[in-house]
Backbone of each chain as nested JSON, in Angstrom:
{
  "chains": [
    {"id": "A", "residues": [
      {"number": 1, "name": "MET", "atoms": {"N": [81.234, 64.709, 95.881], "CA": [82.365, 65.638, 95.786], "C": [82.287, 66.65, 96.934]}},
      {"number": 2, "name": "GLU", "atoms": {"N": [83.421, 66.825, 97.616], "CA": [83.439, 67.775, 98.724], "C": [83.66, 69.196, 98.207]}},
      {"number": 3, "name": "LEU", "atoms": {"N": [83.026, 70.143, 98.862], "CA": [83.251, 71.535, 98.507], "C": [84.629, 71.962, 99.005]}},
      {"number": 4, "name": "LYS", "atoms": {"N": [85.354, 72.695, 98.167], "CA": [86.672, 73.154, 98.573], "C": [86.51, 74.388, 99.462]}},
      {"number": 5, "name": "MET", "atoms": {"N": [86.818, 74.234, 100.742], "CA": [86.603, 75.333, 101.675], "C": [87.781, 76.307, 101.716]}},
      {"number": 6, "name": "ASP", "atoms": {"N": [88.978, 75.776, 101.441], "CA": [90.148, 76.641, 101.48], "C": [90.291, 77.32, 100.118]}},
      {"number": 7, "name": "HIS", "atoms": {"N": [89.93, 78.603, 100.06], "CA": [89.954, 79.293, 98.783], "C": [91.25, 80.05, 98.546]}},
      {"number": 8, "name": "TYR", "atoms": {"N": [92.218, 79.855, 99.407], "CA": [93.482, 80.548, 99.216], "C": [94.36, 79.8, 98.211]}},
      {"number": 9, "name": "THR", "atoms": {"N": [95.29, 80.554, 97.633], "CA": [96.094, 80.033, 96.536], "C": [97.367, 79.353, 97.04]}},
      {"number": 10, "name": "ASP", "atoms": {"N": [97.736, 78.275, 96.359], "CA": [99.038, 77.649, 96.597], "C": [100.067, 78.543, 95.904]}},
      {"number": 11, "name": "MET", "atoms": {"N": [100.748, 79.392, 96.67], "CA": [101.607, 80.415, 96.069], "C": [102.814, 79.838, 95.334]}},
      {"number": 12, "name": "ASP", "atoms": {"N": [103.349, 78.731, 95.833], "CA": [104.503, 78.131, 95.136], "C": [104.098, 77.686, 93.734]}},
      {"number": 13, "name": "ALA", "atoms": {"N": [102.937, 77.036, 93.648], "CA": [102.458, 76.576, 92.34], "C": [102.106, 77.759, 91.453]}},
      {"number": 14, "name": "TRP", "atoms": {"N": [101.509, 78.775, 92.06], "CA": [101.131, 79.966, 91.282], "C": [102.363, 80.67, 90.729]}},
      {"number": 15, "name": "LYS", "atoms": {"N": [103.381, 80.85, 91.568], "CA": [104.608, 81.519, 91.12], "C": [105.299, 80.73, 90.014]}},
      {"number": 16, "name": "ALA", "atoms": {"N": [105.291, 79.409, 90.137], "CA": [105.915, 78.562, 89.112], "C": [105.179, 78.709, 87.783]}},
      {"number": 17, "name": "GLU", "atoms": {"N": [103.851, 78.761, 87.853], "CA": [103.058, 78.91, 86.624], "C": [103.315, 80.271, 85.973]}},
      {"number": 18, "name": "GLN", "atoms": {"N": [103.365, 81.322, 86.801], "CA": [103.598, 82.66, 86.252], "C": [105.002, 82.773, 85.663]}},
      {"number": 19, "name": "ALA", "atoms": {"N": [105.985, 82.178, 86.337], "CA": [107.361, 82.223, 85.841], "C": [107.46, 81.474, 84.513]}},
      {"number": 20, "name": "ALA", "atoms": {"N": [106.776, 80.357, 84.418], "CA": [106.782, 79.585, 83.168], "C": [106.136, 80.385, 82.048]}},
      {"number": 21, "name": "PHE", "atoms": {"N": [105.076, 81.095, 82.383], "CA": [104.385, 81.927, 81.389], "C": [105.283, 83.051, 80.891]}},
      {"number": 22, "name": "LEU", "atoms": {"N": [105.924, 83.761, 81.828], "CA": [106.788, 84.878, 81.434], "C": [107.98, 84.398, 80.622]}},
      {"number": 23, "name": "THR", "atoms": {"N": [108.501, 83.247, 80.975], "CA": [109.607, 82.669, 80.202], "C": [109.128, 82.312, 78.799]}},
      {"number": 24, "name": "LYS", "atoms": {"N": [107.947, 81.74, 78.728], "CA": [107.377, 81.321, 77.443], "C": [107.195, 82.493, 76.486]}},
      {"number": 25, "name": "ILE", "atoms": {"N": [106.788, 83.656, 77.027], "CA": [106.553, 84.803, 76.15], "C": [107.801, 85.671, 76.012]}},
      {"number": 26, "name": "GLY", "atoms": {"N": [108.91, 85.204, 76.595], "CA": [110.174, 85.905, 76.413], "C": [110.376, 87.109, 77.29]}},
      {"number": 27, "name": "GLN", "atoms": {"N": [109.624, 87.167, 78.382], "CA": [109.82, 88.265, 79.329], "C": [110.678, 87.796, 80.484]}},
      {"number": 28, "name": "VAL", "atoms": {"N": [111.528, 88.703, 80.939], "CA": [112.382, 88.369, 82.07], "C": [111.523, 88.208, 83.307]}},
      {"number": 29, "name": "VAL", "atoms": {"N": [111.808, 87.182, 84.064], "CA": [111.061, 86.975, 85.301], "C": [111.493, 88.024, 86.305]}},
      {"number": 30, "name": "GLU", "atoms": {"N": [110.51, 88.743, 86.847], "CA": [110.813, 89.824, 87.779], "C": [111.353, 89.283, 89.096]}},
      {"number": 31, "name": "LYS", "atoms": {"N": [112.144, 90.147, 89.712], "CA": [112.624, 89.781, 91.049], "C": [111.465, 89.912, 92.016]}},
      {"number": 32, "name": "PRO", "atoms": {"N": [111.504, 89.162, 93.11], "CA": [110.425, 89.274, 94.099], "C": [110.303, 90.694, 94.627]}},
      {"number": 33, "name": "THR", "atoms": {"N": [109.069, 91.089, 94.91], "CA": [108.823, 92.415, 95.446], "C": [109.54, 92.599, 96.776]}},
      {"number": 34, "name": "LYS", "atoms": {"N": [110.214, 93.734, 96.903], "CA": [110.91, 94.033, 98.153], "C": [110.463, 95.404, 98.617]}},
      {"number": 35, "name": "SER", "atoms": {"N": [109.913, 95.478, 99.783], "CA": [109.479, 96.768, 100.274], "C": [110.666, 97.502, 100.905]}},
      {"number": 36, "name": "LYS", "atoms": {"N": [110.471, 98.814, 101.109], "CA": [111.534, 99.6, 101.738], "C": [111.855, 99.053, 103.119]}},
      {"number": 37, "name": "LYS", "atoms": {"N": [110.816, 98.553, 103.788], "CA": [110.975, 98.03, 105.133], "C": [111.893, 96.801, 105.125]}},
      {"number": 38, "name": "ASP", "atoms": {"N": [111.718, 95.958, 104.074], "CA": [112.543, 94.761, 103.952], "C": [114.007, 95.12, 103.734]}},
      {"number": 39, "name": "GLU", "atoms": {"N": [114.202, 96.208, 102.982], "CA": [115.555, 96.586, 102.615], "C": [116.338, 97.178, 103.791]}},
      {"number": 40, "name": "GLU", "atoms": {"N": [115.596, 97.717, 104.777], "CA": [116.264, 98.35, 105.914], "C": [116.89, 97.303, 106.822]}}
    ]},
    {"id": "B", "residues": [
      {"number": 1, "name": "MET", "atoms": {"N": [84.383, 92.194, 113.321], "CA": [84.625, 92.938, 112.076], "C": [83.525, 93.962, 111.881]}},
      {"number": 2, "name": "ALA", "atoms": {"N": [83.842, 94.909, 111.063], "CA": [82.88, 95.976, 110.825], "C": [83.1, 96.562, 109.438]}},
      {"number": 3, "name": "VAL", "atoms": {"N": [82.189, 97.398, 109.061], "CA": [82.376, 98.095, 107.792], "C": [83.597, 99.002, 107.899]}},
      {"number": 4, "name": "PHE", "atoms": {"N": [84.139, 99.397, 106.793], "CA": [85.372, 100.177, 106.863], "C": [85.455, 101.182, 105.719]}},
      {"number": 5, "name": "LEU", "atoms": {"N": [86.264, 102.192, 105.953], "CA": [86.523, 103.21, 104.95], "C": [87.52, 102.647, 103.943]}},
      {"number": 6, "name": "ASN", "atoms": {"N": [87.258, 102.84, 102.665], "CA": [88.089, 102.213, 101.636], "C": [89.26, 103.105, 101.204]}},
      {"number": 7, "name": "ASN", "atoms": {"N": [89.96, 103.649, 102.173], "CA": [91.042, 104.563, 101.799], "C": [92.429, 104.022, 102.132]}},
      {"number": 8, "name": "GLY", "atoms": {"N": [92.501, 102.711, 102.406], "CA": [93.795, 102.157, 102.805], "C": [94.334, 101.106, 101.868]}},
      {"number": 9, "name": "VAL", "atoms": {"N": [93.784, 101.01, 100.66], "CA": [94.207, 99.943, 99.746], "C": [95.617, 100.214, 99.218]}},
      {"number": 10, "name": "GLY", "atoms": {"N": [96.421, 99.184, 99.196], "CA": [97.774, 99.283, 98.66], "C": [97.814, 98.758, 97.237]}},
      {"number": 11, "name": "VAL", "atoms": {"N": [98.552, 99.452, 96.367], "CA": [98.681, 99.05, 94.959], "C": [100.137, 99.129, 94.544]}},
      {"number": 12, "name": "LYS", "atoms": {"N": [100.67, 98.014, 94.063], "CA": [102.01, 98.029, 93.488], "C": [101.936, 97.538, 92.059]}},
      {"number": 13, "name": "VAL", "atoms": {"N": [102.546, 98.285, 91.164], "CA": [102.611, 97.895, 89.756], "C": [104.08, 97.705, 89.411]}},
      {"number": 14, "name": "ASN", "atoms": {"N": [104.415, 96.477, 89.035], "CA": [105.807, 96.167, 88.685], "C": [106.759, 96.6, 89.808]}},
      {"number": 15, "name": "THR", "atoms": {"N": [106.383, 96.286, 91.025], "CA": [107.118, 96.546, 92.276], "C": [107.112, 98.015, 92.719]}},
      {"number": 16, "name": "VAL", "atoms": {"N": [106.483, 98.905, 91.94], "CA": [106.436, 100.322, 92.32], "C": [105.137, 100.59, 93.085]}},
      {"number": 17, "name": "ASP", "atoms": {"N": [105.277, 101.133, 94.272], "CA": [104.106, 101.437, 95.094], "C": [103.458, 102.736, 94.601]}},
      {"number": 18, "name": "LEU", "atoms": {"N": [102.292, 102.579, 93.967], "CA": [101.582, 103.748, 93.426], "C": [100.317, 104.059, 94.219]}},
      {"number": 19, "name": "SER", "atoms": {"N": [100.222, 103.517, 95.416], "CA": [99.006, 103.658, 96.23], "C": [98.562, 105.109, 96.382]}},
      {"number": 20, "name": "ASP", "atoms": {"N": [99.526, 105.994, 96.593], "CA": [99.146, 107.385, 96.841], "C": [98.818, 108.154, 95.557]}},
      {"number": 21, "name": "HIS", "atoms": {"N": [98.792, 107.444, 94.437], "CA": [98.383, 108.058, 93.172], "C": [97.184, 107.328, 92.561]}},
      {"number": 22, "name": "VAL", "atoms": {"N": [96.539, 106.479, 93.364], "CA": [95.364, 105.735, 92.897], "C": [94.179, 106.14, 93.759]}},
      {"number": 23, "name": "ASN", "atoms": {"N": [93.053, 106.477, 93.112], "CA": [91.893, 106.863, 93.919], "C": [90.674, 105.981, 93.697]}},
      {"number": 24, "name": "ASN", "atoms": {"N": [90.837, 104.937, 92.886], "CA": [89.72, 104.018, 92.672], "C": [90.262, 102.686, 92.156]}},
      {"number": 25, "name": "ILE", "atoms": {"N": [89.81, 101.61, 92.746], "CA": [90.294, 100.283, 92.354], "C": [89.111, 99.325, 92.288]}},
      {"number": 26, "name": "THR", "atoms": {"N": [89.073, 98.549, 91.201], "CA": [88.088, 97.474, 91.129], "C": [88.785, 96.221, 90.62]}},
      {"number": 27, "name": "LEU", "atoms": {"N": [88.814, 95.215, 91.451], "CA": [89.35, 93.919, 91.031], "C": [88.154, 93.046, 90.653]}},
      {"number": 28, "name": "ASN", "atoms": {"N": [88.064, 92.745, 89.378], "CA": [86.949, 91.924, 88.887], "C": [87.406, 90.475, 88.795]}},
      {"number": 29, "name": "ARG", "atoms": {"N": [86.958, 89.666, 89.731], "CA": [87.358, 88.256, 89.736], "C": [86.277, 87.443, 89.021]}},
      {"number": 30, "name": "ASN", "atoms": {"N": [86.541, 87.157, 87.774], "CA": [85.553, 86.467, 86.943], "C": [86.111, 85.164, 86.396]}},
      {"number": 31, "name": "PHE", "atoms": {"N": [85.201, 84.315, 85.983], "CA": [85.59, 83.106, 85.238], "C": [84.543, 82.86, 84.163]}},
      {"number": 32, "name": "ASP", "atoms": {"N": [84.963, 82.157, 83.126], "CA": [84.022, 81.775, 82.08], "C": [83.025, 80.786, 82.653]}},
      {"number": 33, "name": "GLU", "atoms": {"N": [81.801, 80.879, 82.184], "CA": [80.782, 79.912, 82.6], "C": [80.512, 78.98, 81.424]}},
      {"number": 34, "name": "LEU", "atoms": {"N": [80.706, 77.704, 81.647], "CA": [80.507, 76.717, 80.593], "C": [79.154, 76.049, 80.79]}},
      {"number": 35, "name": "GLU", "atoms": {"N": [78.378, 76.095, 79.766], "CA": [77.036, 75.522, 79.894], "C": [77.087, 74.007, 79.765]}},
      {"number": 36, "name": "VAL", "atoms": {"N": [76.459, 73.352, 80.692], "CA": [76.437, 71.881, 80.692], "C": [74.998, 71.363, 80.676]}},
      {"number": 37, "name": "THR", "atoms": {"N": [74.116, 72.235, 80.226], "CA": [72.712, 71.825, 80.149], "C": [72.565, 70.625, 79.216]}},
      {"number": 38, "name": "ALA", "atoms": {"N": [71.76, 69.683, 79.609], "CA": [71.592, 68.469, 78.8], "C": [70.127, 68.043, 78.791]}},
      {"number": 39, "name": "MET", "atoms": {"N": [69.861, 67.018, 78.009], "CA": [68.498, 66.493, 77.903], "C": [67.946, 66.181, 79.294]}},
      {"number": 40, "name": "GLY", "atoms": {"N": [66.749, 66.544, 79.504], "CA": [66.111, 66.272, 80.786], "C": [66.165, 67.436, 81.749]}},
      {"number": 41, "name": "ASP", "atoms": {"N": [67.067, 68.391, 81.487], "CA": [67.167, 69.563, 82.362], "C": [66.024, 70.541, 82.075]}},
      {"number": 42, "name": "SER", "atoms": {"N": [65.539, 71.189, 83.124], "CA": [64.466, 72.161, 82.935], "C": [64.975, 73.592, 83.072]}},
      {"number": 43, "name": "GLY", "atoms": {"N": [66.265, 73.74, 83.294], "CA": [66.866, 75.071, 83.373], "C": [68.326, 74.997, 82.944]}},
      {"number": 44, "name": "HIS", "atoms": {"N": [68.924, 76.127, 82.642], "CA": [70.337, 76.149, 82.239], "C": [71.213, 75.752, 83.43]}},
      {"number": 45, "name": "LYS", "atoms": {"N": [72.264, 75.029, 83.143], "CA": [73.225, 74.648, 84.184], "C": [74.626, 74.995, 83.706]}},
      {"number": 46, "name": "PHE", "atoms": {"N": [75.476, 75.435, 84.66], "CA": [76.805, 75.919, 84.296], "C": [77.871, 75.37, 85.247]}},
      {"number": 47, "name": "ILE", "atoms": {"N": [79.091, 75.283, 84.726], "CA": [80.243, 74.998, 85.581], "C": [81.306, 76.073, 85.328]}},
      {"number": 48, "name": "LYS", "atoms": {"N": [82.263, 76.128, 86.234], "CA": [83.336, 77.126, 86.136], "C": [84.33, 76.724, 85.048]}},
      {"number": 49, "name": "GLY", "atoms": {"N": [84.657, 77.688, 84.191], "CA": [85.673, 77.467, 83.169], "C": [86.959, 78.174, 83.537]}},
      {"number": 50, "name": "LEU", "atoms": {"N": [87.642, 78.708, 82.56], "CA": [88.9, 79.401, 82.812], "C": [88.649, 80.735, 83.523]}},
      {"number": 51, "name": "GLU", "atoms": {"N": [89.585, 81.111, 84.373], "CA": [89.474, 82.41, 85.027], "C": [89.673, 83.514, 83.988]}},
      {"number": 52, "name": "ALA", "atoms": {"N": [88.932, 84.581, 84.123], "CA": [89.01, 85.718, 83.185], "C": [88.874, 87.005, 83.985]}},
      {"number": 53, "name": "SER", "atoms": {"N": [89.817, 87.218, 84.896], "CA": [89.739, 88.379, 85.784], "C": [90.331, 89.622, 85.135]}},
      {"number": 54, "name": "SER", "atoms": {"N": [89.98, 90.76, 85.692], "CA": [90.549, 92.026, 85.212], "C": [90.634, 93.01, 86.373]}},
      {"number": 55, "name": "LEU", "atoms": {"N": [91.401, 94.038, 86.137], "CA": [91.641, 95.035, 87.179], "C": [91.467, 96.434, 86.597]}},
      {"number": 56, "name": "THR", "atoms": {"N": [90.668, 97.251, 87.281], "CA": [90.503, 98.646, 86.858], "C": [91.12, 99.562, 87.906]}},
      {"number": 57, "name": "LEU", "atoms": {"N": [91.982, 100.45, 87.462], "CA": [92.659, 101.39, 88.357], "C": [92.484, 102.806, 87.822]}},
      {"number": 58, "name": "ASP", "atoms": {"N": [92.182, 103.734, 88.705], "CA": [92.135, 105.152, 88.34], "C": [93.353, 105.833, 88.946]}},
      {"number": 59, "name": "PHE", "atoms": {"N": [94.174, 106.405, 88.077], "CA": [95.423, 107.022, 88.524], "C": [95.355, 108.551, 88.471]}},
      {"number": 60, "name": "LEU", "atoms": {"N": [96.06, 109.174, 89.404], "CA": [96.355, 110.6, 89.315], "C": [97.719, 110.664, 88.633]}},
      {"number": 61, "name": "ASN", "atoms": {"N": [97.776, 111.221, 87.447], "CA": [99.025, 111.218, 86.692], "C": [100.117, 112.028, 87.392]}},
      {"number": 62, "name": "ASP", "atoms": {"N": [101.337, 111.544, 87.23], "CA": [102.501, 112.219, 87.792], "C": [103.678, 111.893, 86.893]}},
      {"number": 63, "name": "THR", "atoms": {"N": [104.403, 112.92, 86.49], "CA": [105.516, 112.708, 85.557], "C": [106.832, 112.396, 86.271]}},
      {"number": 64, "name": "ALA", "atoms": {"N": [106.825, 112.375, 87.588], "CA": [108.063, 112.149, 88.334], "C": [108.653, 110.773, 88.012]}},
      {"number": 65, "name": "THR", "atoms": {"N": [109.961, 110.656, 88.218], "CA": [110.638, 109.383, 88.008], "C": [110.02, 108.327, 88.926]}},
      {"number": 66, "name": "ALA", "atoms": {"N": [109.802, 107.135, 88.373], "CA": [109.238, 106.017, 89.124], "C": [107.855, 106.311, 89.684]}},
      {"number": 67, "name": "SER", "atoms": {"N": [107.144, 107.227, 89.048], "CA": [105.763, 107.453, 89.456], "C": [104.824, 106.897, 88.371]}},
      {"number": 68, "name": "VAL", "atoms": {"N": [103.622, 107.424, 88.301], "CA": [102.579, 106.812, 87.463], "C": [102.974, 106.719, 85.988]}},
      {"number": 69, "name": "LEU", "atoms": {"N": [103.268, 107.84, 85.376], "CA": [103.499, 107.82, 83.93], "C": [104.737, 107.008, 83.556]}},
      {"number": 70, "name": "ALA", "atoms": {"N": [105.814, 107.194, 84.288], "CA": [107.037, 106.45, 83.981], "C": [106.817, 104.949, 84.151]}},
      {"number": 71, "name": "THR", "atoms": {"N": [106.109, 104.572, 85.204], "CA": [105.868, 103.144, 85.47], "C": [104.986, 102.525, 84.398]}},
      {"number": 72, "name": "LEU", "atoms": {"N": [103.917, 103.232, 84.043], "CA": [102.996, 102.675, 83.046], "C": [103.609, 102.682, 81.653]}},
      {"number": 73, "name": "GLN", "atoms": {"N": [104.381, 103.723, 81.335], "CA": [105.023, 103.759, 80.02], "C": [106.024, 102.614, 79.886]}},
      {"number": 74, "name": "ALA", "atoms": {"N": [106.766, 102.343, 80.955], "CA": [107.757, 101.258, 80.909], "C": [107.083, 99.897, 80.822]}},
      {"number": 75, "name": "ALA", "atoms": {"N": [105.915, 99.788, 81.424], "CA": [105.23, 98.496, 81.483], "C": [104.305, 98.249, 80.288]}},
      {"number": 76, "name": "TRP", "atoms": {"N": [104.029, 99.273, 79.541], "CA": [103.061, 99.184, 78.444], "C": [103.418, 98.059, 77.469]}},
      {"number": 77, "name": "GLY", "atoms": {"N": [102.455, 97.196, 77.213], "CA": [102.68, 96.092, 76.274], "C": [103.323, 94.874, 76.882]}},
      {"number": 78, "name": "THR", "atoms": {"N": [103.57, 94.925, 78.173], "CA": [104.191, 93.769, 78.823], "C": [103.302, 93.264, 79.965]}},
      {"number": 79, "name": "ASN", "atoms": {"N": [103.629, 92.077, 80.417], "CA": [102.943, 91.514, 81.574], "C": [103.751, 91.832, 82.821]}},
      {"number": 80, "name": "VAL", "atoms": {"N": [103.131, 92.493, 83.763], "CA": [103.841, 92.853, 84.992], "C": [103.042, 92.379, 86.216]}},
      {"number": 81, "name": "THR", "atoms": {"N": [103.755, 92.233, 87.297], "CA": [103.111, 91.818, 88.536], "C": [102.409, 93.003, 89.183]}},
      {"number": 82, "name": "VAL", "atoms": {"N": [101.159, 92.793, 89.583], "CA": [100.399, 93.801, 90.323], "C": [99.996, 93.184, 91.657]}},
      {"number": 83, "name": "VAL", "atoms": {"N": [100.224, 93.93, 92.72], "CA": [99.907, 93.449, 94.061], "C": [98.918, 94.41, 94.711]}},
      {"number": 84, "name": "LEU", "atoms": {"N": [97.879, 93.855, 95.309], "CA": [96.864, 94.651, 95.999], "C": [96.714, 94.161, 97.432]}},
      {"number": 85, "name": "LEU", "atoms": {"N": [96.513, 95.097, 98.333], "CA": [96.244, 94.749, 99.728], "C": [95.134, 95.662, 100.235]}},
      {"number": 86, "name": "GLN", "atoms": {"N": [94.115, 95.072, 100.824], "CA": [92.964, 95.863, 101.272], "C": [93.369, 96.972, 102.218]}},
      {"number": 87, "name": "ASN", "atoms": {"N": [94.239, 96.627, 103.16], "CA": [94.693, 97.624, 104.125], "C": [96.211, 97.612, 104.184]}},
      {"number": 88, "name": "LYS", "atoms": {"N": [96.795, 98.551, 103.493], "CA": [98.253, 98.605, 103.365], "C": [98.965, 98.767, 104.708]}},
      {"number": 89, "name": "GLY", "atoms": {"N": [98.285, 99.395, 105.644], "CA": [98.907, 99.661, 106.932], "C": [98.849, 98.498, 107.908]}},
      {"number": 90, "name": "THR", "atoms": {"N": [98.27, 97.396, 107.472], "CA": [98.111, 96.231, 108.337], "C": [98.78, 95.027, 107.687]}},
      {"number": 91, "name": "ALA", "atoms": {"N": [99.315, 94.152, 108.522], "CA": [100.009, 92.976, 108.007], "C": [99.053, 92.065, 107.237]}},
      {"number": 92, "name": "VAL", "atoms": {"N": [99.621, 91.331, 106.303], "CA": [98.84, 90.354, 105.53], "C": [98.347, 89.259, 106.471]}},
      {"number": 93, "name": "SER", "atoms": {"N": [97.079, 88.928, 106.356], "CA": [96.5, 87.891, 107.219], "C": [95.246, 87.355, 106.545]}},
      {"number": 94, "name": "ALA", "atoms": {"N": [94.562, 86.478, 107.229], "CA": [93.331, 85.906, 106.681], "C": [92.259, 86.978, 106.509]}},
      {"number": 95, "name": "THR", "atoms": {"N": [92.326, 88.023, 107.328], "CA": [91.336, 89.1, 107.204], "C": [91.848, 90.264, 106.363]}},
      {"number": 96, "name": "ASN", "atoms": {"N": [93.093, 90.153, 105.921], "CA": [93.679, 91.182, 105.058], "C": [94.564, 90.488, 104.023]}},
      {"number": 97, "name": "PRO", "atoms": {"N": [93.941, 89.688, 103.149], "CA": [94.73, 88.867, 102.232], "C": [95.43, 89.677, 101.145]}},
      {"number": 98, "name": "LEU", "atoms": {"N": [96.497, 89.107, 100.662], "CA": [97.307, 89.723, 99.615], "C": [96.857, 89.171, 98.262]}},
      {"number": 99, "name": "TYR", "atoms": {"N": [96.543, 90.067, 97.347], "CA": [96.132, 89.679, 95.997], "C": [97.292, 89.955, 95.048]}},
      {"number": 100, "name": "THR", "atoms": {"N": [97.733, 88.92, 94.357], "CA": [98.846, 89.07, 93.414], "C": [98.41, 88.562, 92.053]}},
      {"number": 101, "name": "MET", "atoms": {"N": [98.761, 89.306, 91.022], "CA": [98.346, 88.913, 89.673], "C": [99.353, 89.426, 88.66]}},
      {"number": 102, "name": "THR", "atoms": {"N": [99.321, 88.833, 87.487], "CA": [100.129, 89.312, 86.371], "C": [99.174, 89.947, 85.377]}},
      {"number": 103, "name": "CYS", "atoms": {"N": [99.392, 91.225, 85.074], "CA": [98.48, 91.951, 84.179], "C": [99.194, 92.368, 82.904]}},
      {"number": 104, "name": "LEU", "atoms": {"N": [98.473, 92.293, 81.799], "CA": [98.976, 92.838, 80.539], "C": [98.613, 94.323, 80.517]}},
      {"number": 105, "name": "VAL", "atoms": {"N": [99.635, 95.162, 80.562], "CA": [99.404, 96.611, 80.643], "C": [99.035, 97.149, 79.262]}},
      {"number": 106, "name": "ASN", "atoms": {"N": [97.827, 97.646, 79.167], "CA": [97.273, 98.084, 77.895], "C": [96.3, 99.239, 78.17]}},
      {"number": 107, "name": "GLY", "atoms": {"N": [95.985, 99.983, 77.139], "CA": [94.928, 100.985, 77.254], "C": [95.281, 102.179, 78.112]}},
      {"number": 108, "name": "THR", "atoms": {"N": [96.563, 102.522, 78.184], "CA": [96.918, 103.714, 78.957], "C": [96.526, 104.958, 78.169]}},
      {"number": 109, "name": "THR", "atoms": {"N": [96.201, 105.991, 78.883], "CA": [95.875, 107.282, 78.234], "C": [96.8, 108.318, 78.845]}},
      {"number": 110, "name": "ASP", "atoms": {"N": [98.043, 108.293, 78.364], "CA": [99.106, 109.112, 78.958], "C": [98.757, 110.595, 78.977]}},
      {"number": 111, "name": "ILE", "atoms": {"N": [98.103, 111.029, 77.931], "CA": [97.688, 112.434, 77.862], "C": [96.173, 112.441, 77.8]}},
      {"number": 112, "name": "ASN", "atoms": {"N": [95.559, 113.085, 78.773], "CA": [94.115, 112.92, 78.946], "C": [93.543, 114.106, 79.718]}},
      {"number": 113, "name": "GLY", "atoms": {"N": [92.416, 114.618, 79.267], "CA": [91.732, 115.651, 80.043], "C": [91.592, 116.976, 79.317]}},
      {"number": 114, "name": "ALA", "atoms": {"N": [90.742, 117.793, 79.879], "CA": [90.474, 119.11, 79.306], "C": [91.214, 120.176, 80.099]}},
      {"number": 115, "name": "THR", "atoms": {"N": [91.26, 121.352, 79.54], "CA": [91.876, 122.455, 80.272], "C": [91.133, 122.622, 81.594]}},
      {"number": 116, "name": "GLY", "atoms": {"N": [91.85, 122.812, 82.629], "CA": [91.226, 122.979, 83.934], "C": [91.022, 121.682, 84.684]}},
      {"number": 117, "name": "ASP", "atoms": {"N": [91.278, 120.539, 84.016], "CA": [91.109, 119.242, 84.682], "C": [92.39, 118.816, 85.387]}},
      {"number": 118, "name": "LEU", "atoms": {"N": [92.227, 117.968, 86.385], "CA": [93.364, 117.26, 86.956], "C": [93.725, 116.169, 85.954]}},
      {"number": 119, "name": "SER", "atoms": {"N": [95.009, 115.945, 85.734], "CA": [95.415, 114.905, 84.787], "C": [95.274, 113.536, 85.449]}},
      {"number": 120, "name": "THR", "atoms": {"N": [94.38, 112.738, 84.918], "CA": [94.124, 111.403, 85.476], "C": [94.027, 110.4, 84.339]}},
      {"number": 121, "name": "GLN", "atoms": {"N": [94.048, 109.129, 84.683], "CA": [93.725, 108.108, 83.692], "C": [93.139, 106.891, 84.38]}},
      {"number": 122, "name": "SER", "atoms": {"N": [92.181, 106.297, 83.676], "CA": [91.532, 105.087, 84.172], "C": [91.875, 103.96, 83.219]}},
      {"number": 123, "name": "VAL", "atoms": {"N": [92.452, 102.898, 83.758], "CA": [92.862, 101.783, 82.901], "C": [92.211, 100.492, 83.388]}},
      {"number": 124, "name": "THR", "atoms": {"N": [91.948, 99.611, 82.451], "CA": [91.456, 98.275, 82.79], "C": [92.371, 97.266, 82.132]}},
      {"number": 125, "name": "TRP", "atoms": {"N": [92.933, 96.394, 82.944], "CA": [93.888, 95.4, 82.442], "C": [93.344, 93.996, 82.666]}},
      {"number": 126, "name": "ASN", "atoms": {"N": [93.549, 93.165, 81.653], "CA": [93.229, 91.748, 81.83], "C": [94.31, 91.077, 82.657]}},
      {"number": 127, "name": "VAL", "atoms": {"N": [93.917, 90.129, 83.466], "CA": [94.87, 89.335, 84.243], "C": [95.309, 88.15, 83.394]}},
      {"number": 128, "name": "SER", "atoms": {"N": [96.628, 87.975, 83.267], "CA": [97.159, 86.803, 82.581], "C": [97.26, 85.681, 83.606]}},
      {"number": 129, "name": "GLY", "atoms": {"N": [96.455, 84.673, 83.442], "CA": [96.451, 83.585, 84.416], "C": [95.384, 83.823, 85.468]}},
      {"number": 130, "name": "THR", "atoms": {"N": [95.768, 83.623, 86.699], "CA": [94.797, 83.722, 87.788], "C": [95.228, 84.761, 88.815]}},
      {"number": 131, "name": "VAL", "atoms": {"N": [94.295, 85.173, 89.627], "CA": [94.596, 86.055, 90.757], "C": [94.916, 85.164, 91.956]}},
      {"number": 132, "name": "ALA", "atoms": {"N": [96.092, 85.372, 92.526], "CA": [96.477, 84.596, 93.705], "C": [96.025, 85.333, 94.961]}},
      {"number": 133, "name": "VAL", "atoms": {"N": [95.417, 84.608, 95.852], "CA": [94.97, 85.185, 97.12], "C": [95.705, 84.456, 98.241]}},
      {"number": 134, "name": "ALA", "atoms": {"N": [96.487, 85.211, 99.012], "CA": [97.319, 84.577, 100.04], "C": [97.146, 85.26, 101.387]}},
      {"number": 135, "name": "THR", "atoms": {"N": [97.296, 84.475, 102.42], "CA": [97.153, 85.015, 103.772], "C": [98.5, 85.295, 104.426]}},
      {"number": 136, "name": "THR", "atoms": {"N": [99.563, 85.015, 103.672], "CA": [100.906, 85.334, 104.159], "C": [101.653, 86.07, 103.054]}},
      {"number": 137, "name": "GLY", "atoms": {"N": [102.774, 86.632, 103.417], "CA": [103.561, 87.383, 102.444], "C": [103.63, 88.843, 102.836]}},
      {"number": 138, "name": "THR", "atoms": {"N": [104.351, 89.611, 102.034], "CA": [104.487, 91.035, 102.327], "C": [104.032, 91.834, 101.122]}},
      {"number": 139, "name": "PHE", "atoms": {"N": [103.477, 92.991, 101.389], "CA": [102.99, 93.863, 100.309], "C": [104.156, 94.426, 99.532]}}
    ]}
  ]
}
């Protein structure tokens, strides 16, 4: 078995899992974080 | 790279930037250890189980709109997104990764302290799911 060297997260999969969790517990899925800089 | 002063950490709770009201942060990245010791082994052996991370934040209380107390009171009892960045003033990169997690907001101490004290609160929240570590994205 090879050691997994890339320890960073697959964000698409992570976001999908979190959204599924929030939906499951009846919480509204939050909008993506937007910084003031993004809004300008 | 070099050692650094830990005064640049960014903290967002439920999209609200509370960095300037936080003076201590500990992200505990833990997982359950499952014992797999078997016949013939001469010592305990373990493998990684489910992630069981938590986050401790020390806040300087503030009653202003969209500040510490309002944000925590609104989030209390719910799972909210928390974002951490080691150096808020620097772009997200491999040397400044973005930590994103969903935390169950619990254990707030809205009213806390003795006469003469600064109003503060220290909270520890369990992470629902896993802590995501990314080298791209925005704080």
